[in-house]
C-alpha positions in Angstrom: -166.7 -75.6 71.8 -165.7 -78.3 69.3 -162.1 -79.0 68.6 -160.7 -77.8 65.3 -157.9 -79.7 63.5 -155.7 -77.3 61.5 -153.9 -78.6 58.4 -150.1 -77.8 58.5 -149.3 -77.0 54.9 -145.6 -76.1 55.4 -142.7 -76.6 57.8 -140.6 -73.7 56.6 -140.2 -72.5 60.2 -138.7 -75.8 61.4 -138.6 -76.9 65.0 -139.8 -74.1 67.3 -138.4 -73.4 70.8 -140.5 -73.8 73.9 -140.6 -70.0 74.4 -142.9 -69.8 71.3 -145.4 -72.2 72.7 -148.0 -69.5 73.3 -147.3 -67.3 70.3 -150.3 -68.4 68.2 -150.4 -64.8 66.9 -146.9 -65.2 65.4 -147.1 -65.7 61.6 -144.4 -68.4 61.6 -146.2 -70.4 64.4 -148.4 -72.2 61.8 -145.5 -73.4 59.8 -143.4 -74.8 62.6 -143.3 -78.0 64.6 -142.7 -78.8 68.3 -140.2 -81.6 67.5 -138.4 -82.1 64.2 -136.0 -84.9 64.6 -134.3 -86.8 61.8 -136.3 -84.9 59.2 -135.0 -82.5 56.6 -136.9 -79.3 55.8 -136.9 -78.4 52.2 -137.1 -74.8 51.0 -140.4 -75.6 49.2 -142.0 -76.3 52.6 -142.2 -80.0 52.9 -140.3 -82.2 55.4 -139.0 -85.6 54.7 -137.0 -88.2 56.7 -133.3 -87.7 56.2 -131.3 -90.2 54.2 -129.1 -92.8 55.9 -125.4 -92.6 56.3 -122.6 -94.7 54.7 -119.6 -96.0 56.6 -116.3 -94.9 54.8 -113.5 -95.7 57.2 -112.4 -95.4 60.8 -110.2 -92.5 61.8 -106.6 -93.2 62.8 -107.3 -92.8 66.5 -110.9 -93.0 67.6 -109.9 -92.1 71.2 -108.8 -88.6 70.1 -110.8 -85.8 68.5 -110.4 -85.5 64.7 -111.4 -82.8 62.3 -112.6 -82.9 58.6 -111.6 -80.1 56.2 -112.8 -79.8 52.6 -110.4 -79.5 49.7 -111.9 -78.7 46.3 -109.5 -78.4 43.4 -112.5 -78.3 41.0 -116.1 -79.4 40.9 -114.9 -82.9 39.9 -111.7 -83.0 41.9 -112.9 -82.8 45.5 -111.4 -84.3 48.7 -112.1 -84.5 52.4 -109.0 -84.2 54.6 -108.8 -85.9 58.0 -106.7 -83.9 60.4 -105.7 -85.6 63.6 -102.9 -85.4 66.1 -99.9 -84.4 63.9 -101.2 -86.2 60.8 -103.4 -85.8 57.7 -105.3 -88.4 55.7 -107.3 -88.1 52.5 -110.7 -89.2 51.3 -112.2 -89.1 47.8 -115.2 -90.6 46.0 -116.6 -91.9 49.3 -113.4 -93.9 50.0 -110.1 -93.5 51.8 -107.1 -92.7 49.5 -104.5 -95.4 50.0 -100.9 -95.9 49.1 -99.2 -99.4 49.2 -102.3 -101.0 50.7 -102.6 -98.6 53.7 -104.1 -95.2 54.3 -102.1 -92.4 52.6 -100.8 -90.0 55.3 -98.6 -87.0 55.8 -97.3 -85.5 59.0 -98.5 -82.1 60.3 -97.5 -79.9 63.3 -101.0 -79.5 64.6 -101.9 -81.1 67.9 -105.4 -82.5 68.8 -106.2 -79.4 70.9 -105.4 -77.1 68.0 -107.4 -78.8 65.2 -110.7 -76.9 65.6 -108.8 -73.6 65.7 -107.3 -74.0 62.2 -108.5 -71.5 59.6 -107.9 -72.0 55.9 -108.4 -70.6 52.4 -107.9 -72.3 49.1 -106.9 -71.3 45.5 -106.9 -74.2 43.0 -104.6 -76.9 44.3 -103.0 -74.9 47.1 -104.6 -74.3 50.5 -103.2 -71.9 53.1 -103.6 -73.0 56.7 -103.2 -70.8 59.8 -102.9 -71.3 63.5 -101.4 -68.8 66.0 -99.0 -71.4 67.4 -97.5 -72.4 64.1 -96.0 -70.6 61.1 -98.5 -70.2 58.2 -98.3 -73.2 55.9 -99.5 -74.1 52.4 -100.9 -77.5 51.5 -100.2 -78.4 47.9 -101.7 -81.3 45.8 -100.3 -82.7 42.6 -102.1 -86.1 42.7 -104.3 -88.3 44.8 -101.3 -89.5 46.8 -99.0 -86.4 46.2 -99.6 -83.9 49.0 -97.0 -81.6 50.7 -97.4 -79.3 53.7 -94.7 -76.6 53.8 -94.0 -73.4 55.7 -94.6 -70.3 53.6 -91.4 -68.6 52.6 -92.5 -65.0 52.2 -90.5 -63.0 49.7 -90.4 -60.1 52.2 -92.2 -59.0 55.4 -94.5 -58.4 57.0 -92.8 -56.4 59.7 -93.6 -54.7 63.0 -93.3 -50.9 63.2 -89.8 -49.6 62.8 -87.7 -49.3 66.0 -88.0 -45.9 67.8 -85.6 -46.6 70.7 -81.8 -46.0 70.9 -81.1 -49.7 70.5 -78.8 -50.5 67.6 -78.3 -53.6 65.5 -74.9 -54.5 64.0 -74.3 -57.3 61.5 -71.0 -59.2 61.5 -71.0 -59.2 57.7 -73.1 -58.1 54.7 -74.0 -61.5 53.3 -74.3 -65.2 54.0 -74.2 -66.6 57.5 -73.7 -63.8 60.0 -74.4 -62.8 63.6 -76.4 -59.8 64.5 -75.6 -58.0 67.8 -78.0 -55.6 69.6 -76.9 -52.9 72.0 -79.7 -53.9 74.4 -81.9 -56.9 75.0 -83.9 -57.4 71.8 -84.1 -61.1 70.9 -85.8 -64.2 72.4 -85.3 -67.9 71.8 -88.6 -68.0 70.0 -87.3 -65.6 67.4 -85.7 -68.4 65.4 -87.1 -68.2 61.9 -88.0 -64.5 62.3 -87.1 -61.9 59.7 -85.1 -58.7 60.6 -84.7 -55.8 58.2 -82.2 -52.9 58.2 -79.5 -51.2 56.1 -81.4 -52.0 52.9 -81.1 -55.7 53.6 -82.9 -58.5 55.5 -82.0 -61.7 57.2 -83.7 -64.7 58.8 -82.7 -65.6 62.3 -81.4 -69.1 62.5 -80.0 -69.4 66.0 -80.4 -67.8 69.4 -77.3 -67.1 71.6 -78.6 -64.4 74.0 -81.0 -61.5 74.2 -78.4 -59.4 72.3 -76.8 -61.9 69.9 -78.4 -64.1 67.2 -77.2 -66.0 64.2 -78.8 -65.2 60.9 -78.7 -65.9 57.1 -79.1 -63.0 54.8 -82.0 -63.0 52.3 -80.9 -59.6 50.8 -77.4 -58.4 51.4 -76.8 -55.5 53.8 -75.2 -52.3 52.6 -72.6 -52.2 55.3 -71.8 -53.4 58.8 -72.6 -50.2 60.6 -74.6 -50.1 63.8 -78.1 -48.6 63.0 -81.2 -47.7 65.0 -83.6 -48.0 62.1 -84.5 -51.7 62.0 -87.7 -53.8 61.9 -88.5 -57.3 63.2 -90.8 -59.6 61.4 -94.5 -59.6 62.4 -94.8 -63.4 62.3 -92.8 -65.4 64.9 -92.9 -67.6 67.9 -92.5 -64.5 70.0 -95.3 -62.4 68.5 -97.5 -65.4 67.4 -98.5 -66.3 63.9 -101.6 -65.4 61.9 -104.8 -67.1 63.1 -106.9 -66.6 60.0 -106.5 -66.2 56.2 -108.6 -65.3 53.1 -108.2 -64.3 49.5 -109.6 -60.8 48.6 -109.2 -58.9 45.3 -106.2 -60.9 44.1 -104.5 -60.6 47.5 -103.8 -63.1 50.2 -104.8 -61.6 53.6 -103.6 -62.8 57.0 -104.7 -61.5 60.4 -104.8 -62.0 64.1 -101.4 -62.6 65.6 -101.0 -62.6 69.4 -99.0 -59.4 69.4 -101.2 -57.6 66.9 -104.7 -59.2 67.2 -106.4 -56.4 65.3 -104.0 -56.1 62.4 -104.5 -57.3 58.8 -101.6 -58.1 56.5 -102.4 -57.9 52.7 -100.0 -59.4 50.2 -99.0 -57.7 46.9 -101.7 -57.9 44.3 -101.3 -61.2 42.4 -98.2 -62.2 44.4 -99.6 -64.0 47.4 -96.4 -64.7 49.3 -94.9 -61.2 48.9 -95.5 -58.8 51.8 -93.4 -55.9 50.5 -95.2 -52.7 51.5 -95.2 -49.4 49.6 -97.4 -46.8 48.1 -97.9 -48.3 44.7 -101.4 -49.6 43.9 -100.2 -53.2 43.9 -98.0 -53.0 47.0 -98.7 -55.0 50.2 -100.4 -53.3 53.1 -100.5 -53.6 56.9 -103.6 -52.2 58.5 -104.7 -52.1 62.1 -108.4 -51.8 63.0 -109.0 -48.8 65.3 -111.6 -49.5 68.0 -112.3 -48.8 71.6 -111.3 -52.3 72.7 -108.7 -54.8 71.6 -110.7 -57.3 69.8 -109.0 -60.3 68.2 -109.8 -61.1 64.6 -111.5 -64.5 64.4 -112.4 -64.9 60.7 -111.9 -63.3 57.3 -114.5 -63.9 54.5 -114.7 -62.4 51.1 -118.1 -61.4 49.6 -118.8 -57.9 48.1 -116.3 -56.6 50.6 -113.9 -58.3 53.0 -115.8 -59.3 56.1 -113.6 -59.2 59.3 -115.2 -60.9 62.3 -113.6 -60.0 65.7 -114.5 -60.8 69.3 -116.1 -57.4 69.7 -117.8 -56.7 66.4 -118.0 -57.1 62.6 -116.1 -54.9 60.1 -115.9 -54.5 56.4 -112.8 -53.7 54.3 -113.2 -51.9 51.0 -111.9 -49.1 48.8 -113.2 -45.5 49.4 -114.4 -45.4 45.8 -117.4 -47.3 44.4 -116.3 -50.6 42.9 -112.6 -49.6 43.1 -109.9 -52.1 44.1 -108.2 -51.6 47.4 -104.8 -50.0 47.4 -102.5 -48.7 50.1 -104.0 -45.2 49.6 -107.7 -45.9 49.5 -108.4 -48.8 52.0 -111.3 -48.1 54.3 -112.4 -50.3 57.3 -115.9 -49.7 58.8 -117.6 -51.3 61.7 -121.0 -52.8 60.8 -122.2 -54.4 64.1 -121.1 -55.1 67.6 -122.1 -58.7 68.3 -118.7 -60.3 68.2 -117.8 -63.8 67.1 -116.6 -67.1 68.6 -113.5 -68.8 67.4 -115.4 -70.9 64.9 -114.9 -70.2 61.2 -117.9 -68.5 59.5 -119.6 -69.9 56.5 -120.5 -68.0 53.3 -124.1 -68.7 52.1 -125.1 -66.9 48.9 -124.4 -63.2 49.5 -124.4 -63.6 53.3 -122.0 -64.7 55.9 -123.3 -67.0 58.7 -121.3 -66.6 61.9 -121.4 -67.9 65.4 -121.8 -65.2 68.1 -119.1 -65.1 70.8 -121.1 -67.1 73.4 -121.4 -69.9 70.8 -125.2 -70.0 71.2 -126.5 -67.7 68.4 -125.9 -68.0 64.7 -126.2 -64.7 62.9 -126.7 -63.8 59.3 -124.5 -60.9 58.2 -125.9 -59.5 55.0 -126.0 -56.2 53.2 -129.1 -54.1 53.6 -129.8 -51.3 51.1 -132.3 -49.6 53.5 -129.6 -48.9 56.0 -126.7 -48.8 53.4 -124.7 -51.3 55.5 -124.6 -54.8 56.9 -127.1 -56.1 59.4 -126.8 -59.4 61.4 -130.1 -61.0 62.1 -130.4 -63.8 64.8 -131.2 -67.1 63.1 -131.8 -68.9 66.4 -134.7 -66.6 67.5 -137.2 -69.2 66.6 -135.4 -72.0 68.6 -132.8 -70.9 71.2 -132.7 -74.5 72.6 -131.3 -76.1 69.5 -127.8 -74.7 70.2 -128.0 -74.9 74.0 -124.7 -76.7 74.6 -122.8 -74.4 72.2 -121.6 -74.9 68.6 -118.1 -76.3 67.8 -118.1 -76.4 64.0 -120.3 -75.4 61.0 -120.4 -76.5 57.4 -122.6 -75.3 54.6 -124.2 -77.7 52.1 -125.4 -75.8 49.1 -127.1 -78.6 47.2 -129.8 -79.8 47.1 -131.5 -77.9 50.0 -129.1 -75.1 51.3 -128.5 -76.4 54.8 -126.1 -75.1 57.4 -124.9 -78.1 59.5 -123.7 -77.6 63.1 -121.9 -79.8 65.5 -122.9 -79.1 69.1 -120.6 -79.3 72.1 -122.5 -82.4 73.4 -122.1 -84.1 70.0 -125.7 -83.6 68.8 -126.0 -82.9 65.1 -128.3 -80.0 64.0 -129.2 -78.5 60.7 -130.6 -75.2 59.5 -132.4 -75.0 56.2 -131.5 -71.5 55.0 -133.1 -69.9 52.0 -133.3 -66.2 52.7 -134.9 -65.3 49.3 -137.9 -67.4 50.3 -137.7 -66.4 54.0 -137.0 -70.0 55.0 -135.1 -70.4 58.3 -135.9 -73.9 59.7 -134.0 -75.8 62.4 -134.0 -79.6 62.6 -132.1 -82.0 64.8 -130.5 -85.3 63.9 -129.6 -88.3 66.0 -127.3 -91.0 64.4 -127.4 -94.6 65.4 -125.3 -96.0 68.1 -124.5 -95.4 71.8 -121.5 -93.4 73.0 -120.0 -94.1 76.4 -121.0 -96.6 79.2 -123.0 -96.5 82.3 -125.1 -93.5 83.4 -123.1 -91.1 81.2 -123.9 -93.0 78.0 -125.8 -91.2 75.3 -128.5 -93.0 73.3 -127.1 -91.9 70.0 -123.9 -91.5 68.1 -121.8 -88.4 69.0 -120.7 -86.2 66.1 -117.2 -84.7 66.2 -116.8 -83.0 62.9 -118.5 -82.2 59.6 -117.5 -81.1 56.1 -119.3 -80.6 52.8 -117.8 -80.9 49.3 -119.2 -80.8 45.8 -120.5 -84.2 44.7 -120.3 -85.9 41.3 -124.1 -85.9 40.9 -126.5 -83.0 41.7 -125.8 -83.0 45.5 -123.0 -81.9 47.7 -121.6 -84.7 49.8 -121.7 -84.4 53.5 -119.0 -86.2 55.6 -119.2 -86.6 59.4 -117.0 -88.1 62.1 -119.3 -90.0 64.5 
């Protein structure tokens, strides 16, 4: 029987895994490749060699891991931020922003081991940044070399549930610098900076004396100095942990995932992002805990047609109980959509879908609304190639233009891309090896090792992709 050479007219299935070698009956088999290295797959079906890279600058400490975070004030005011061990640097227009002849830099509280756990959400020139080990902060920009990172000073709240024990709190005064005395062990050294509310007033703890005595400064004056059992401690503190993720949704700023309340969401007042005063009015702040069979920590928050909440045990949506209504304290509804669970890697919005990493860090799933089931479904985007993510994924970034590609940094430093165009049924994996050799001796790799990736809007018709290699 003579051999037949088949013409490959498209590469829209990308690199196929070895488990598909015998699946000639599979309709995507004829549009895939066994190896697709240093090639870009375009949604139209063609594949071209990827473009080269341009050296911008060396990070502050090449011996330590560093992370890139995008900051987009507008389509023409875009920055890439270099976060390293307790510092931040700025890049713009393919260059490093400098001040006085050296790299512009500000200090941060984040250690090297914490960098890839940072979650952030941005509105105009303010970015809110979360990590459970540090109080929530906001990064503000007023110029290329004018950046400030400050702790969020919430107008009020949020708080834990009101005390139900017989323990009383007694203030030494109604205003100014006071001491608060508890009738039983209540406080910890890690409560410094924590809010406490009772007697129609509130104070911020400024010093720790013992488990029953703390120093505080009033934020709102107390009515009297009586001992009361009805009191509340702040939900965010070094004792309970701080929020681990943040997002904007329907004119509210939403925090979630403290150590003490890993399944709880905290919504700000509508239009007042740093005010957590709860109530029953439509614009009041809200505190809502997801009810589920297991305690599953919230890992990401993303806003699409609803608020998507990714936890270690499943995916949930937050919406109002009325069609197209805005959420309020009286109509908020949280529904579970799937049970895959997510890793501690921030998800990426892509069109009307959310691309998230499953908890084992091997599968990337596409969470999208399906009208047939009247809910969200999460298809596996690695079904065609389960080897491309074999060492696990550490970070993802979505480049919208020109070809809609999800870029992933693997645990072993290899750089992989996923051309994603769901409207045309294009899901194509490709791998990329950058020049260089990392390490010495038998452990050396024959290519550059990628540590971090970020995508920002470019000045031309393409998004700019930055990588640390």
